[in-house]
All heavy atoms as a GROMACS GRO file, in nm:
protein
  566
    1MET      N    1  -7.103  -2.259   3.399
    1MET     CA    2  -7.026  -2.248   3.522
    1MET      C    3  -7.113  -2.300   3.637
    1MET      O    4  -7.225  -2.256   3.656
    1MET     CB    5  -6.989  -2.102   3.546
    1MET     CG    6  -6.918  -2.084   3.675
    1MET     SD    7  -6.884  -1.915   3.733
    1MET     CE    8  -6.848  -1.820   3.592
    2ASN      N    9  -7.061  -2.394   3.712
    2ASN     CA   10  -7.130  -2.447   3.829
    2ASN      C   11  -7.061  -2.393   3.954
    2ASN      O   12  -6.940  -2.407   3.969
    2ASN     CB   13  -7.127  -2.600   3.831
    2ASN     CG   14  -7.212  -2.659   3.722
    2ASN    OD1   15  -7.315  -2.603   3.686
    2ASN    ND2   16  -7.170  -2.772   3.668
    3LEU      N   17  -7.138  -2.336   4.040
    3LEU     CA   18  -7.086  -2.284   4.167
    3LEU      C   19  -7.152  -2.357   4.282
    3LEU      O   20  -7.270  -2.389   4.276
    3LEU     CB   21  -7.114  -2.134   4.178
    3LEU     CG   22  -7.057  -2.046   4.068
    3LEU    CD1   23  -7.105  -1.904   4.086
    3LEU    CD2   24  -6.906  -2.052   4.069
    4THR      N   25  -7.075  -2.382   4.386
    4THR     CA   26  -7.130  -2.444   4.506
    4THR      C   27  -7.073  -2.374   4.629
    4THR      O   28  -6.964  -2.319   4.626
    4THR     CB   29  -7.093  -2.594   4.515
    4THR    OG1   30  -6.951  -2.606   4.518
    4THR    CG2   31  -7.148  -2.672   4.398
    5ILE      N   32  -7.150  -2.377   4.735
    5ILE     CA   33  -7.102  -2.331   4.865
    5ILE      C   34  -7.048  -2.454   4.936
    5ILE      O   35  -7.123  -2.546   4.966
    5ILE     CB   36  -7.213  -2.264   4.947
    5ILE    CG1   37  -7.263  -2.140   4.874
    5ILE    CG2   38  -7.164  -2.230   5.087
    5ILE    CD1   39  -7.382  -2.072   4.939
    6GLU      N   40  -6.919  -2.456   4.958
    6GLU     CA   41  -6.857  -2.572   5.020
    6GLU      C   42  -6.840  -2.555   5.170
    6GLU      O   43  -6.832  -2.653   5.243
    6GLU     CB   44  -6.722  -2.599   4.955
    6GLU     CG   45  -6.736  -2.640   4.810
    6GLU     CD   46  -6.604  -2.676   4.747
    6GLU    OE1   47  -6.505  -2.694   4.820
    6GLU    OE2   48  -6.601  -2.686   4.624
    7ALA      N   49  -6.832  -2.432   5.215
    7ALA     CA   50  -6.815  -2.406   5.358
    7ALA      C   51  -6.860  -2.262   5.385
    7ALA      O   52  -6.859  -2.179   5.296
    7ALA     CB   53  -6.670  -2.424   5.400
    8ILE      N   54  -6.900  -2.238   5.506
    8ILE     CA   55  -6.942  -2.104   5.546
    8ILE      C   56  -6.898  -2.082   5.690
    8ILE      O   57  -6.887  -2.177   5.768
    8ILE     CB   58  -7.096  -2.087   5.528
    8ILE    CG1   59  -7.135  -1.940   5.538
    8ILE    CG2   60  -7.172  -2.173   5.627
    8ILE    CD1   61  -7.274  -1.911   5.488
    9GLU      N   62  -6.874  -1.959   5.724
    9GLU     CA   63  -6.830  -1.926   5.859
    9GLU      C   64  -6.891  -1.793   5.899
    9GLU      O   65  -6.948  -1.722   5.816
    9GLU     CB   66  -6.677  -1.920   5.862
    9GLU     CG   67  -6.612  -1.926   5.997
    9GLU     CD   68  -6.657  -2.042   6.082
    9GLU    OE1   69  -6.607  -2.154   6.066
    9GLU    OE2   70  -6.741  -2.018   6.170
   10TYR      N   71  -6.885  -1.760   6.026
   10TYR     CA   72  -6.940  -1.634   6.078
   10TYR      C   73  -6.850  -1.581   6.187
   10TYR      O   74  -6.764  -1.653   6.239
   10TYR     CB   75  -7.082  -1.654   6.132
   10TYR     CG   76  -7.084  -1.745   6.252
   10TYR    CD1   77  -7.077  -1.692   6.380
   10TYR    CD2   78  -7.089  -1.882   6.238
   10TYR    CE1   79  -7.074  -1.775   6.492
   10TYR    CE2   80  -7.088  -1.966   6.348
   10TYR     CZ   81  -7.081  -1.911   6.475
   10TYR     OH   82  -7.078  -1.992   6.584
   11TYR      N   83  -6.871  -1.458   6.221
   11TYR     CA   84  -6.800  -1.396   6.333
   11TYR      C   85  -6.899  -1.309   6.407
   11TYR      O   86  -6.968  -1.227   6.346
   11TYR     CB   87  -6.683  -1.312   6.283
   11TYR     CG   88  -6.617  -1.233   6.394
   11TYR    CD1   89  -6.531  -1.294   6.483
   11TYR    CD2   90  -6.644  -1.098   6.412
   11TYR    CE1   91  -6.474  -1.224   6.587
   11TYR    CE2   92  -6.587  -1.026   6.516
   11TYR     CZ   93  -6.502  -1.090   6.602
   11TYR     OH   94  -6.445  -1.020   6.706
   12LEU      N   95  -6.910  -1.328   6.536
   12LEU     CA   96  -6.996  -1.245   6.620
   12LEU      C   97  -6.910  -1.147   6.698
   12LEU      O   98  -6.820  -1.188   6.770
   12LEU     CB   99  -7.077  -1.332   6.717
   12LEU     CG  100  -7.174  -1.430   6.652
   12LEU    CD1  101  -7.237  -1.519   6.757
   12LEU    CD2  102  -7.278  -1.358   6.570
   13PRO      N  103  -6.936  -1.019   6.682
   13PRO     CA  104  -6.850  -0.919   6.745
   13PRO      C  105  -6.881  -0.897   6.892
   13PRO      O  106  -6.990  -0.929   6.939
   13PRO     CB  107  -6.883  -0.792   6.666
   13PRO     CG  108  -7.026  -0.810   6.631
   13PRO     CD  109  -7.042  -0.957   6.604
   14GLY      N  110  -6.784  -0.838   6.960
   14GLY     CA  111  -6.802  -0.786   7.095
   14GLY      C  112  -6.863  -0.881   7.195
   14GLY      O  113  -6.873  -1.002   7.173
   15ALA      N  114  -6.904  -0.824   7.304
   15ALA     CA  115  -6.969  -0.901   7.410
   15ALA      C  116  -7.118  -0.910   7.381
   15ALA      O  117  -7.179  -0.815   7.333
   15ALA     CB  118  -6.945  -0.834   7.544
   16PRO      N  119  -7.178  -1.024   7.412
   16PRO     CA  120  -7.322  -1.037   7.390
   16PRO      C  121  -7.402  -0.950   7.487
   16PRO      O  122  -7.360  -0.927   7.600
   16PRO     CB  123  -7.350  -1.185   7.416
   16PRO     CG  124  -7.235  -1.232   7.497
   16PRO     CD  125  -7.118  -1.145   7.465
   17VAL      N  126  -7.515  -0.900   7.438
   17VAL     CA  127  -7.608  -0.824   7.522
   17VAL      C  128  -7.738  -0.903   7.524
   17VAL      O  129  -7.801  -0.923   7.421
   17VAL     CB  130  -7.632  -0.682   7.464
   17VAL    CG1  131  -7.733  -0.607   7.549
   17VAL    CG2  132  -7.501  -0.605   7.454
   18THR      N  133  -7.774  -0.952   7.641
   18THR     CA  134  -7.894  -1.034   7.653
   18THR      C  135  -8.018  -0.949   7.673
   18THR      O  136  -8.010  -0.830   7.707
   18THR     CB  137  -7.881  -1.131   7.773
   18THR    OG1  138  -7.878  -1.053   7.892
   18THR    CG2  139  -7.757  -1.218   7.762
   19ASN      N  140  -8.132  -1.012   7.656
   19ASN     CA  141  -8.258  -0.941   7.680
   19ASN      C  142  -8.272  -0.901   7.827
   19ASN      O  143  -8.328  -0.796   7.856
   19ASN     CB  144  -8.377  -1.028   7.638
   19ASN     CG  145  -8.392  -1.032   7.487
   19ASN    OD1  146  -8.327  -0.956   7.415
   19ASN    ND2  147  -8.474  -1.121   7.438
   20ALA      N  148  -8.218  -0.981   7.917
   20ALA     CA  149  -8.222  -0.946   8.059
   20ALA      C  150  -8.145  -0.817   8.085
   20ALA      O  151  -8.190  -0.730   8.160
   20ALA     CB  152  -8.167  -1.060   8.144
   21GLU      N  153  -8.028  -0.804   8.019
   21GLU     CA  154  -7.950  -0.681   8.033
   21GLU      C  155  -8.024  -0.562   7.972
   21GLU      O  156  -8.025  -0.453   8.029
   21GLU     CB  157  -7.814  -0.697   7.965
   21GLU     CG  158  -7.723  -0.796   8.036
   21GLU     CD  159  -7.600  -0.831   7.956
   21GLU    OE1  160  -7.612  -0.864   7.835
   21GLU    OE2  161  -7.491  -0.826   8.015
   22MET      N  162  -8.086  -0.584   7.857
   22MET     CA  163  -8.164  -0.477   7.793
   22MET      C  164  -8.280  -0.434   7.882
   22MET      O  165  -8.308  -0.316   7.895
   22MET     CB  166  -8.218  -0.523   7.658
   22MET     CG  167  -8.112  -0.552   7.554
   22MET     SD  168  -8.035  -0.408   7.482
   22MET     CE  169  -8.167  -0.345   7.384
   23ALA      N  170  -8.346  -0.530   7.944
   23ALA     CA  171  -8.460  -0.501   8.031
   23ALA      C  172  -8.417  -0.424   8.155
   23ALA      O  173  -8.489  -0.335   8.201
   23ALA     CB  174  -8.532  -0.629   8.071
   24SER      N  175  -8.299  -0.457   8.209
   24SER     CA  176  -8.254  -0.386   8.329
   24SER      C  177  -8.220  -0.240   8.297
   24SER      O  178  -8.237  -0.152   8.381
   24SER     CB  179  -8.134  -0.456   8.393
   24SER     OG  180  -8.020  -0.443   8.311
   25GLU      N  181  -8.172  -0.213   8.175
   25GLU     CA  182  -8.142  -0.076   8.134
   25GLU      C  183  -8.265  -0.001   8.085
   25GLU      O  184  -8.267   0.122   8.086
   25GLU     CB  185  -8.036  -0.078   8.023
   25GLU     CG  186  -7.902  -0.130   8.068
   25GLU     CD  187  -7.802  -0.142   7.954
   25GLU    OE1  188  -7.828  -0.087   7.845
   25GLU    OE2  189  -7.698  -0.207   7.975
   26ASN      N  190  -8.367  -0.075   8.041
   26ASN     CA  191  -8.489  -0.016   7.985
   26ASN      C  192  -8.610  -0.088   8.043
   26ASN      O  193  -8.674  -0.167   7.974
   26ASN     CB  194  -8.488  -0.029   7.832
   26ASN     CG  195  -8.363   0.030   7.770
   26ASN    OD1  196  -8.350   0.150   7.760
   26ASN    ND2  197  -8.270  -0.056   7.732
   27PRO      N  198  -8.644  -0.060   8.168
   27PRO     CA  199  -8.751  -0.137   8.234
   27PRO      C  200  -8.888  -0.124   8.167
   27PRO      O  201  -8.973  -0.211   8.186
   27PRO     CB  202  -8.753  -0.082   8.376
   27PRO     CG  203  -8.671   0.041   8.375
   27PRO     CD  204  -8.584   0.037   8.255
   28GLU      N  205  -8.908  -0.020   8.088
   28GLU     CA  206  -9.037  -0.002   8.022
   28GLU      C  207  -9.053  -0.092   7.898
   28GLU      O  208  -9.162  -0.106   7.845
   28GLU     CB  209  -9.059   0.146   7.983
   28GLU     CG  210  -8.968   0.200   7.875
   28GLU     CD  211  -8.827   0.240   7.920
   28GLU    OE1  212  -8.790   0.226   8.038
   28GLU    OE2  213  -8.751   0.283   7.834
   29TRP      N  214  -8.944  -0.154   7.853
   29TRP     CA  215  -8.950  -0.241   7.737
   29TRP      C  216  -9.001  -0.379   7.777
   29TRP      O  217  -8.962  -0.435   7.880
   29TRP     CB  218  -8.814  -0.257   7.673
   29TRP     CG  219  -8.758  -0.133   7.611
   29TRP    CD1  220  -8.814  -0.008   7.610
   29TRP    CD2  221  -8.634  -0.120   7.542
   29TRP    NE1  222  -8.733   0.080   7.544
   29TRP    CE2  223  -8.621   0.014   7.501
   29TRP    CE3  224  -8.533  -0.210   7.511
   29TRP    CZ2  225  -8.512   0.059   7.430
   29TRP    CZ3  226  -8.424  -0.163   7.441
   29TRP    CH2  227  -8.414  -0.030   7.400
   30ASP      N  228  -9.087  -0.436   7.696
   30ASP     CA  229  -9.141  -0.570   7.720
   30ASP      C  230  -9.056  -0.671   7.642
   30ASP      O  231  -9.084  -0.702   7.526
   30ASP     CB  232  -9.287  -0.577   7.676
   30ASP     CG  233  -9.353  -0.710   7.704
   30ASP    OD1  234  -9.284  -0.803   7.750
   30ASP    OD2  235  -9.474  -0.721   7.679
   31MET      N  236  -8.950  -0.720   7.705
   31MET     CA  237  -8.857  -0.807   7.636
   31MET      C  238  -8.918  -0.944   7.605
   31MET      O  239  -8.878  -1.009   7.508
   31MET     CB  240  -8.728  -0.822   7.716
   31MET     CG  241  -8.650  -0.692   7.730
   31MET     SD  242  -8.631  -0.597   7.576
   31MET     CE  243  -8.516  -0.698   7.486
   32ALA      N  244  -9.016  -0.987   7.684
   32ALA     CA  245  -9.084  -1.113   7.653
   32ALA      C  246  -9.156  -1.101   7.519
   32ALA      O  247  -9.157  -1.196   7.439
   32ALA     CB  248  -9.182  -1.149   7.763
   33LYS      N  249  -9.211  -0.985   7.492
   33LYS     CA  250  -9.278  -0.961   7.364
   33LYS      C  251  -9.176  -0.961   7.250
   33LYS      O  252  -9.200  -1.017   7.143
   33LYS     CB  253  -9.353  -0.829   7.368
   33LYS     CG  254  -9.440  -0.804   7.249
   33LYS     CD  255  -9.523  -0.678   7.269
   33LYS     CE  256  -9.616  -0.655   7.153
   33LYS     NZ  257  -9.699  -0.535   7.172
   34VAL      N  258  -9.060  -0.900   7.273
   34VAL     CA  259  -8.953  -0.899   7.172
   34VAL      C  260  -8.913  -1.043   7.140
   34VAL      O  261  -8.900  -1.080   7.023
   34VAL     CB  262  -8.831  -0.818   7.221
   34VAL    CG1  263  -8.711  -0.838   7.130
   34VAL    CG2  264  -8.865  -0.670   7.233
   35GLU      N  265  -8.895  -1.123   7.244
   35GLU     CA  266  -8.855  -1.262   7.224
   35GLU      C  267  -8.960  -1.339   7.144
   35GLU      O  268  -8.927  -1.412   7.051
   35GLU     CB  269  -8.832  -1.330   7.359
   35GLU     CG  270  -8.711  -1.279   7.431
   35GLU     CD  271  -8.698  -1.332   7.573
   35GLU    OE1  272  -8.782  -1.414   7.617
   35GLU    OE2  273  -8.602  -1.292   7.641
   36SER      N  274  -9.086  -1.323   7.181
   36SER     CA  275  -9.191  -1.400   7.113
   36SER      C  276  -9.213  -1.354   6.970
   36SER      O  277  -9.243  -1.433   6.882
   36SER     CB  278  -9.322  -1.394   7.191
   36SER     OG  279  -9.377  -1.264   7.187
   37LYS      N  280  -9.196  -1.225   6.943
   37LYS     CA  281  -9.220  -1.172   6.808
   37LYS      C  282  -9.100  -1.192   6.716
   37LYS      O  283  -9.118  -1.211   6.595
   37LYS     CB  284  -9.252  -1.022   6.814
   37LYS     CG  285  -9.377  -0.988   6.889
   37LYS     CD  286  -9.495  -0.995   6.798
   37LYS     CE  287  -9.619  -0.948   6.873
   37LYS     NZ  288  -9.738  -0.972   6.798
   38THR      N  289  -8.979  -1.184   6.768
   38THR     CA  290  -8.860  -1.187   6.683
   38THR      C  291  -8.772  -1.310   6.701
   38THR      O  292  -8.692  -1.342   6.614
   38THR     CB  293  -8.771  -1.064   6.708
   38THR    OG1  294  -8.717  -1.072   6.841
   38THR    CG2  295  -8.847  -0.934   6.690
   39GLY      N  296  -8.781  -1.375   6.815
   39GLY     CA  297  -8.693  -1.487   6.845
   39GLY      C  298  -8.553  -1.442   6.886
   39GLY      O  299  -8.462  -1.523   6.897
   40VAL      N  300  -8.536  -1.312   6.911
   40VAL     CA  301  -8.406  -1.258   6.950
   40VAL      C  302  -8.393  -1.263   7.102
   40VAL      O  303  -8.476  -1.208   7.174
   40VAL     CB  304  -8.388  -1.113   6.899
   40VAL    CG1  305  -8.260  -1.052   6.953
   40VAL    CG2  306  -8.389  -1.109   6.748
   41TYR      N  307  -8.289  -1.332   7.149
   41TYR     CA  308  -8.262  -1.342   7.292
   41TYR      C  309  -8.132  -1.272   7.329
   41TYR      O  310  -8.113  -1.230   7.441
   41TYR     CB  311  -8.254  -1.488   7.335
   41TYR     CG  312  -8.383  -1.562   7.313
   41TYR    CD1  313  -8.409  -1.628   7.193
   41TYR    CD2  314  -8.481  -1.563   7.411
   41TYR    CE1  315  -8.529  -1.694   7.172
   41TYR    CE2  316  -8.602  -1.629   7.390
   41TYR     CZ  317  -8.625  -1.694   7.271
   41TYR     OH  318  -8.743  -1.758   7.250
   42THR      N  319  -8.042  -1.265   7.231
   42THR     CA  320  -7.911  -1.204   7.252
   42THR      C  321  -7.872  -1.132   7.124
   42THR      O  322  -7.903  -1.178   7.015
   42THR     CB  323  -7.806  -1.312   7.282
   42THR    OG1  324  -7.848  -1.390   7.393
   42THR    CG2  325  -7.670  -1.252   7.313
   43ARG      N  326  -7.807  -1.019   7.139
   43ARG     CA  327  -7.754  -0.949   7.023
   43ARG      C  328  -7.607  -0.920   7.047
   43ARG      O  329  -7.563  -0.913   7.161
   43ARG     CB  330  -7.833  -0.821   6.992
   43ARG     CG  331  -7.822  -0.718   7.096
   43ARG     CD  332  -7.948  -0.653   7.153
   43ARG     NE  333  -8.079  -0.693   7.126
   43ARG     CZ  334  -8.154  -0.771   7.207
   43ARG    NH1  335  -8.103  -0.818   7.318
   43ARG    NH2  336  -8.276  -0.799   7.178
   44TYR      N  337  -7.533  -0.906   6.940
   44TYR     CA  338  -7.390  -0.881   6.947
   44TYR      C  339  -7.362  -0.746   6.884
   44TYR      O  340  -7.397  -0.721   6.770
   44TYR     CB  341  -7.313  -0.991   6.873
   44TYR     CG  342  -7.331  -1.125   6.940
   44TYR    CD1  343  -7.442  -1.204   6.913
   44TYR    CD2  344  -7.239  -1.170   7.034
   44TYR    CE1  345  -7.461  -1.325   6.977
   44TYR    CE2  346  -7.257  -1.291   7.098
   44TYR     CZ  347  -7.367  -1.368   7.070
   44TYR     OH  348  -7.385  -1.488   7.134
   45ILE      N  349  -7.300  -0.659   6.961
   45ILE     CA  350  -7.276  -0.522   6.919
   45ILE      C  351  -7.129  -0.506   6.880
   45ILE      O  352  -7.039  -0.543   6.955
   45ILE     CB  353  -7.309  -0.423   7.034
   45ILE    CG1  354  -7.447  -0.451   7.093
   45ILE    CG2  355  -7.295  -0.280   6.987
   45ILE    CD1  356  -7.562  -0.439   6.997
   46ALA      N  357  -7.108  -0.453   6.760
   46ALA     CA  358  -6.972  -0.428   6.714
   46ALA      C  359  -6.906  -0.322   6.800
   46ALA      O  360  -6.972  -0.232   6.852
   46ALA     CB  361  -6.974  -0.384   6.568
   47SER      N  362  -6.775  -0.332   6.816
   47SER     CA  363  -6.701  -0.233   6.895
   47SER      C  364  -6.696  -0.101   6.820
   47SER      O  365  -6.717  -0.095   6.699
   47SER     CB  366  -6.557  -0.275   6.920
   47SER     OG  367  -6.535  -0.409   6.912
   48GLN      N  368  -6.664   0.002   6.894
   48GLN     CA  369  -6.648   0.134   6.833
   48GLN      C  370  -6.544   0.126   6.722
   48GLN      O  371  -6.434   0.073   6.742
   48GLN     CB  372  -6.602   0.234   6.941
   48GLN     CG  373  -6.593   0.376   6.893
   48GLN     CD  374  -6.730   0.437   6.866
   48GLN    OE1  375  -6.829   0.394   6.921
   48GLN    NE2  376  -6.733   0.535   6.780
   49GLY      N  377  -6.578   0.169   6.603
   49GLY     CA  378  -6.485   0.167   6.491
   49GLY      C  379  -6.480   0.036   6.414
   49GLY      O  380  -6.411   0.027   6.314
   50GLU      N  381  -6.549  -0.067   6.461
   50GLU     CA  382  -6.550  -0.196   6.393
   50GLU      C  383  -6.658  -0.193   6.285
   50GLU      O  384  -6.773  -0.160   6.312
   50GLU     CB  385  -6.578  -0.307   6.494
   50GLU     CG  386  -6.559  -0.446   6.442
   50GLU     CD  387  -6.568  -0.551   6.552
   50GLU    OE1  388  -6.652  -0.537   6.642
   50GLU    OE2  389  -6.489  -0.646   6.549
   51THR      N  390  -6.621  -0.225   6.161
   51THR     CA  391  -6.714  -0.217   6.049
   51THR      C  392  -6.756  -0.356   6.000
   51THR      O  393  -6.698  -0.457   6.042
   51THR     CB  394  -6.649  -0.142   5.931
   51THR    OG1  395  -6.539  -0.222   5.882
   51THR    CG2  396  -6.598  -0.005   5.973
   52ALA      N  397  -6.852  -0.359   5.910
   52ALA     CA  398  -6.894  -0.485   5.849
   52ALA      C  399  -6.778  -0.551   5.777
   52ALA      O  400  -6.765  -0.674   5.776
   52ALA     CB  401  -7.011  -0.462   5.754
   53PHE      N  402  -6.691  -0.470   5.716
   53PHE     CA  403  -6.573  -0.524   5.649
   53PHE      C  404  -6.483  -0.597   5.749
   53PHE      O  405  -6.435  -0.707   5.722
   53PHE     CB  406  -6.496  -0.410   5.581
   53PHE     CG  407  -6.375  -0.457   5.505
   53PHE    CD1  408  -6.388  -0.517   5.381
   53PHE    CD2  409  -6.248  -0.442   5.558
   53PHE    CE1  410  -6.277  -0.560   5.310
   53PHE    CE2  411  -6.136  -0.485   5.488
   53PHE     CZ  412  -6.151  -0.544   5.364
   54ASP      N  413  -6.463  -0.537   5.867
   54ASP     CA  414  -6.382  -0.601   5.971
   54ASP      C  415  -6.442  -0.735   6.012
   54ASP      O  416  -6.370  -0.834   6.031
   54ASP     CB  417  -6.371  -0.510   6.094
   54ASP     CG  418  -6.304  -0.378   6.065
   54ASP    OD1  419  -6.208  -0.377   5.986
   54ASP    OD2  420  -6.348  -0.276   6.121
   55LEU      N  421  -6.574  -0.740   6.025
   55LEU     CA  422  -6.641  -0.864   6.064
   55LEU      C  423  -6.625  -0.970   5.955
   55LEU      O  424  -6.603  -1.088   5.984
   55LEU     CB  425  -6.789  -0.839   6.092
   55LEU     CG  426  -6.821  -0.732   6.197
   55LEU    CD1  427  -6.971  -0.718   6.213
   55LEU    CD2  428  -6.754  -0.762   6.329
   56GLY      N  429  -6.633  -0.927   5.829
   56GLY     CA  430  -6.614  -1.019   5.717
   56GLY      C  431  -6.474  -1.076   5.714
   56GLY      O  432  -6.454  -1.196   5.688
   57ILE      N  433  -6.375  -0.992   5.740
   57ILE     CA  434  -6.235  -1.038   5.743
   57ILE      C  435  -6.218  -1.144   5.853
   57ILE      O  436  -6.155  -1.248   5.831
   57ILE     CB  437  -6.139  -0.920   5.767
   57ILE    CG1  438  -6.139  -0.826   5.647
   57ILE    CG2  439  -5.998  -0.967   5.801
   57ILE    CD1  440  -6.079  -0.884   5.522
   58LYS      N  441  -6.275  -1.119   5.970
   58LYS     CA  442  -6.261  -1.214   6.081
   58LYS      C  443  -6.331  -1.346   6.050
   58LYS      O  444  -6.282  -1.453   6.085
   58LYS     CB  445  -6.312  -1.152   6.210
   58LYS     CG  446  -6.218  -1.043   6.258
   58LYS     CD  447  -6.268  -0.976   6.384
   58LYS     CE  448  -6.171  -0.865   6.425
   58LYS     NZ  449  -6.219  -0.788   6.538
   59ALA      N  450  -6.445  -1.339   5.981
   59ALA     CA  451  -6.515  -1.461   5.941
   59ALA      C  452  -6.430  -1.538   5.839
   59ALA      O  453  -6.420  -1.661   5.847
   59ALA     CB  454  -6.652  -1.428   5.882
   60CYS      N  455  -6.368  -1.468   5.745
   60CYS     CA  456  -6.279  -1.534   5.648
   60CYS      C  457  -6.160  -1.600   5.718
   60CYS      O  458  -6.122  -1.712   5.684
   60CYS     CB  459  -6.229  -1.433   5.545
   60CYS     SG  460  -6.354  -1.386   5.424
   61GLU      N  461  -6.104  -1.530   5.816
   61GLU     CA  462  -5.991  -1.588   5.889
   61GLU      C  463  -6.032  -1.718   5.958
   61GLU      O  464  -5.957  -1.816   5.958
   61GLU     CB  465  -5.936  -1.487   5.990
   61GLU     CG  466  -5.864  -1.371   5.923
   61GLU     CD  467  -5.831  -1.257   6.017
   61GLU    OE1  468  -5.879  -1.256   6.133
   61GLU    OE2  469  -5.757  -1.166   5.974
   62LYS      N  470  -6.153  -1.720   6.017
   62LYS     CA  471  -6.202  -1.843   6.080
   62LYS      C  472  -6.222  -1.953   5.976
   62LYS      O  473  -6.189  -2.069   6.001
   62LYS     CB  474  -6.336  -1.817   6.151
   62LYS     CG  475  -6.326  -1.755   6.287
   62LYS     CD  476  -6.462  -1.733   6.351
   62LYS     CE  477  -6.538  -1.860   6.377
   62LYS     NZ  478  -6.668  -1.836   6.445
   63LEU      N  479  -6.274  -1.916   5.861
   63LEU     CA  480  -6.298  -2.014   5.754
   63LEU      C  481  -6.167  -2.075   5.708
   63LEU      O  482  -6.155  -2.197   5.696
   63LEU     CB  483  -6.369  -1.946   5.637
   63LEU     CG  484  -6.400  -2.035   5.517
   63LEU    CD1  485  -6.499  -2.144   5.555
   63LEU    CD2  486  -6.454  -1.951   5.403
   64PHE      N  487  -6.067  -1.991   5.685
   64PHE     CA  488  -5.938  -2.042   5.639
   64PHE      C  489  -5.869  -2.125   5.748
   64PHE      O  490  -5.802  -2.223   5.718
   64PHE     CB  491  -5.849  -1.928   5.591
   64PHE     CG  492  -5.910  -1.849   5.477
   64PHE    CD1  493  -5.888  -1.714   5.467
   64PHE    CD2  494  -5.990  -1.909   5.382
   64PHE    CE1  495  -5.943  -1.640   5.362
   64PHE    CE2  496  -6.047  -1.838   5.278
   64PHE     CZ  497  -6.023  -1.702   5.268
   65ALA      N  498  -5.887  -2.088   5.873
   65ALA     CA  499  -5.827  -2.164   5.984
   65ALA      C  500  -5.890  -2.302   5.997
   65ALA      O  501  -5.827  -2.395   6.048
   65ALA     CB  502  -5.842  -2.086   6.114
   66SER      N  503  -6.014  -2.316   5.951
   66SER     CA  504  -6.083  -2.446   5.960
   66SER      C  505  -6.029  -2.546   5.858
   66SER      O  506  -6.064  -2.664   5.865
   66SER     CB  507  -6.233  -2.428   5.938
   66SER     OG  508  -6.260  -2.400   5.800
   67ASN      N  509  -5.947  -2.499   5.765
   67ASN     CA  510  -5.888  -2.582   5.660
   67ASN      C  511  -5.991  -2.645   5.565
   67ASN      O  512  -5.963  -2.743   5.498
   67ASN     CB  513  -5.799  -2.692   5.719
   67ASN     CG  514  -5.677  -2.636   5.787
   67ASN    OD1  515  -5.615  -2.543   5.737
   67ASN    ND2  516  -5.647  -2.689   5.904
   68LYS      N  517  -6.111  -2.588   5.561
   68LYS     CA  518  -6.211  -2.635   5.467
   68LYS      C  519  -6.195  -2.566   5.332
   68LYS      O  520  -6.231  -2.624   5.228
   68LYS     CB  521  -6.352  -2.608   5.521
   68LYS     CG  522  -6.384  -2.684   5.648
   68LYS     CD  523  -6.520  -2.645   5.700
   68LYS     CE  524  -6.546  -2.707   5.836
   68LYS     NZ  525  -6.664  -2.653   5.899
   69VAL      N  526  -6.144  -2.444   5.335
   69VAL     CA  527  -6.130  -2.363   5.215
   69VAL      C  528  -6.000  -2.283   5.228
   69VAL      O  529  -5.963  -2.243   5.337
   69VAL     CB  530  -6.248  -2.264   5.201
   69VAL    CG1  531  -6.234  -2.174   5.081
   69VAL    CG2  532  -6.381  -2.339   5.194
   70THR      N  533  -5.934  -2.262   5.116
   70THR     CA  534  -5.816  -2.177   5.115
   70THR      C  535  -5.848  -2.046   5.043
   70THR      O  536  -5.944  -2.043   4.964
   70THR     CB  537  -5.697  -2.244   5.043
   70THR    OG1  538  -5.729  -2.255   4.904
   70THR    CG2  539  -5.667  -2.382   5.101
   71PRO      N  540  -5.772  -1.942   5.065
   71PRO     CA  541  -5.798  -1.817   4.993
   71PRO      C  542  -5.796  -1.836   4.841
   71PRO      O  543  -5.872  -1.773   4.769
   71PRO     CB  544  -5.685  -1.726   5.038
   71PRO     CG  545  -5.647  -1.777   5.173
   71PRO     CD  546  -5.666  -1.925   5.164
   72GLY      N  547  -5.715  -1.927   4.793
   72GLY     CA  548  -5.709  -1.954   4.650
   72GLY      C  549  -5.832  -2.022   4.594
   72GLY      O  550  -5.856  -2.019   4.472
   73ASP      N  551  -5.914  -2.080   4.681
   73ASP     CA  552  -6.037  -2.147   4.637
   73ASP      C  553  -6.147  -2.047   4.603
   73ASP      O  554  -6.244  -2.081   4.536
   73ASP     CB  555  -6.091  -2.242   4.746
   73ASP     CG  556  -5.999  -2.359   4.772
   73ASP    OD1  557  -5.926  -2.400   4.679
   73ASP    OD2  558  -5.999  -2.408   4.886
   74ILE      N  559  -6.133  -1.926   4.650
   74ILE     CA  560  -6.238  -1.826   4.634
   74ILE      C  561  -6.217  -1.749   4.505
   74ILE      O  562  -6.110  -1.707   4.474
   74ILE     CB  563  -6.244  -1.731   4.754
   74ILE    CG1  564  -6.278  -1.813   4.876
   74ILE    CG2  565  -6.345  -1.620   4.732
   74ILE    CD1  566  -6.280  -1.737   5.005
   0.00000   0.00000   0.00000
């Protein structure tokens, strides 16, 4: 059996939270250090009640909308 990844999609939840916003809420945090150590500048926080399954469903919907893959292809 040969398997290939023909297309991939993602979904980012909620509103982005930037390091500047994190620093304003937590002035004692060294966000420049976070950036240099992790490369993280923005994070996306799931809404209350939103699960990993919900995020996966939304990513699948985007994938199918792109017409690269159909549900029957999976």
